[in-house]
MIVOKE-946994 format. One record per residue (C-alpha): residue number from 0; residue in one letter; chain; y, x, z. Coordinates in nm, 4 decimals, always signed. Example, Ala and Ser with C-alpha at 12.3 -4.5 7.8 and 13.67 -1.06 7.14 Angstrom:
2
<r 0; "A"; "A"; <-0.4500; +1.2300; +0.7800>> <r 1; "S"; "A"; <-0.1060; +1.3670; +0.7140>> 
% end
This chain:
74
<r 0; "I"; "A"; <+17.7063; +1.0573; +6.4749>> <r 1; "N"; "A"; <+17.4722; +1.3210; +6.5387>> <r 2; "I"; "A"; <+17.6507; +1.5548; +6.7951>> <r 3; "F"; "A"; <+17.7736; +1.2263; +6.9975>> <r 4; "N"; "A"; <+17.4084; +1.0867; +6.9702>> <r 5; "T"; "A"; <+17.2741; +1.4850; +7.1421>> <r 6; "F"; "A"; <+17.5397; +1.4080; +7.4017>> <r 7; "F"; "A"; <+17.4194; +1.0263; +7.4767>> <r 8; "L"; "A"; <+17.0890; +1.0521; +7.5141>> <r 9; "R"; "A"; <+17.1737; +1.3906; +7.7062>> <r 10; "L"; "A"; <+17.3656; +1.2151; +7.9506>> <r 11; "L"; "A"; <+17.1972; +0.9843; +8.0172>> <r 12; "K"; "A"; <+16.8436; +1.2137; +8.0542>> <r 13; "K"; "A"; <+16.6361; +1.0757; +7.7687>> <r 14; "K"; "A"; <+16.4302; +1.2360; +7.5419>> <r 15; "K"; "A"; <+16.5633; +1.2710; +7.1534>> <r 16; "N"; "A"; <+16.2950; +1.0615; +7.1030>> <r 17; "T"; "A"; <+16.4059; +0.8095; +7.2794>> <r 18; "S"; "A"; <+16.5015; +0.4947; +7.0759>> <r 19; "L"; "A"; <+16.8196; +0.4412; +7.0560>> <r 20; "D"; "A"; <+16.8663; +0.1052; +6.9751>> <r 21; "K"; "A"; <+16.6924; +0.0209; +7.2782>> <r 22; "I"; "A"; <+16.9611; +0.1869; +7.5284>> <r 23; "F"; "A"; <+17.1459; -0.0541; +7.7150>> <r 24; "M"; "A"; <+17.4035; -0.0212; +8.0168>> <r 25; "K"; "A"; <+17.2074; -0.2714; +8.2263>> <r 26; "N"; "A"; <+16.8965; -0.1367; +8.1709>> <r 27; "E"; "A"; <+17.0147; +0.2773; +8.2572>> <r 28; "D"; "A"; <+17.0468; +0.4137; +8.5793>> <r 29; "E"; "A"; <+17.1733; +0.6884; +8.4298>> <r 30; "W"; "A"; <+17.4746; +0.4886; +8.2678>> <r 31; "D"; "A"; <+17.6952; +0.4373; +8.5700>> <r 32; "S"; "A"; <+18.0918; +0.3249; +8.6096>> <r 33; "I"; "A"; <+18.0842; +0.7661; +8.6180>> <r 34; "N"; "A"; <+17.9199; +0.7950; +8.2817>> <r 35; "N"; "A"; <+18.0338; +0.5200; +8.0924>> <r 36; "L"; "A"; <+18.3842; +0.6843; +8.1339>> <r 37; "N"; "A"; <+18.2539; +1.0115; +7.9642>> <r 38; "I"; "A"; <+18.1236; +0.8473; +7.6939>> <r 39; "I"; "A"; <+18.4406; +0.6399; +7.6718>> <r 40; "F"; "A"; <+18.6021; +0.9660; +7.6759>> <r 41; "K"; "A"; <+18.3185; +1.1477; +7.3921>> <r 42; "I"; "A"; <+18.3711; +0.9122; +7.1855>> <r 43; "E"; "A"; <+18.6936; +0.9084; +7.2050>> <r 44; "S"; "A"; <+18.7519; +1.2218; +7.1383>> <r 45; "I"; "A"; <+18.5141; +1.2781; +6.8787>> <r 46; "F"; "A"; <+18.6682; +1.0090; +6.6130>> <r 47; "D"; "A"; <+19.0084; +1.1382; +6.7261>> <r 48; "T"; "A"; <+19.0863; +0.7212; +6.8773>> <r 49; "K"; "A"; <+19.1751; +0.5782; +7.1236>> <r 50; "I"; "A"; <+18.9984; +0.2987; +7.2591>> <r 51; "K"; "A"; <+19.1354; -0.0152; +7.4559>> <r 52; "A"; "A"; <+19.0894; -0.0826; +7.7941>> <r 53; "S"; "A"; <+18.9598; -0.4199; +7.6944>> <r 54; "E"; "A"; <+18.7387; -0.2828; +7.4465>> <r 55; "I"; "A"; <+18.5832; -0.0069; +7.7129>> <r 56; "E"; "A"; <+18.3923; -0.3460; +7.8549>> <r 57; "K"; "A"; <+18.2261; -0.4949; +7.4980>> <r 58; "L"; "A"; <+18.0619; -0.1254; +7.4539>> <r 59; "N"; "A"; <+17.7667; -0.1422; +7.7034>> <r 60; "S"; "A"; <+17.4856; -0.0168; +7.4199>> <r 61; "Y"; "A"; <+17.4339; +0.1864; +7.2093>> <r 62; "I"; "A"; <+17.4576; -0.0099; +6.8959>> <r 63; "K"; "A"; <+17.7461; -0.1233; +6.9668>> <r 64; "I"; "A"; <+17.9002; +0.2144; +7.1131>> <r 65; "L"; "A"; <+17.6863; +0.2295; +6.7661>> <r 66; "Q"; "A"; <+17.9402; -0.0249; +6.5178>> <r 67; "Y"; "A"; <+18.2342; +0.0335; +6.6992>> <r 68; "A"; "A"; <+18.2472; +0.4252; +6.5809>> <r 69; "K"; "A"; <+18.1248; +0.2873; +6.2486>> <r 70; "K"; "A"; <+18.5001; +0.0713; +6.2268>> <r 71; "K"; "A"; <+18.6443; +0.3474; +6.3428>> <r 72; "I"; "A"; <+18.4980; +0.6207; +6.0720>> <r 73; "R"; "A"; <+18.6241; +0.3422; +5.7682>> 
% end
């Protein structure tokens, strides 16, 4: 999770002390379609999983991504 957090903050050009639970795709200028794909690819890489296209659109906030990742870890 820490690797992903670092990647996520860097990709969205946020400071390390940013509250992650308040990050939503609709509120972030840096979270465009290209960076969304980068986020998805990183999740797939870190958690050794494949995300279905139907699931991608639901992963539109840090909290939803974290919840998804925790399900994959179990």
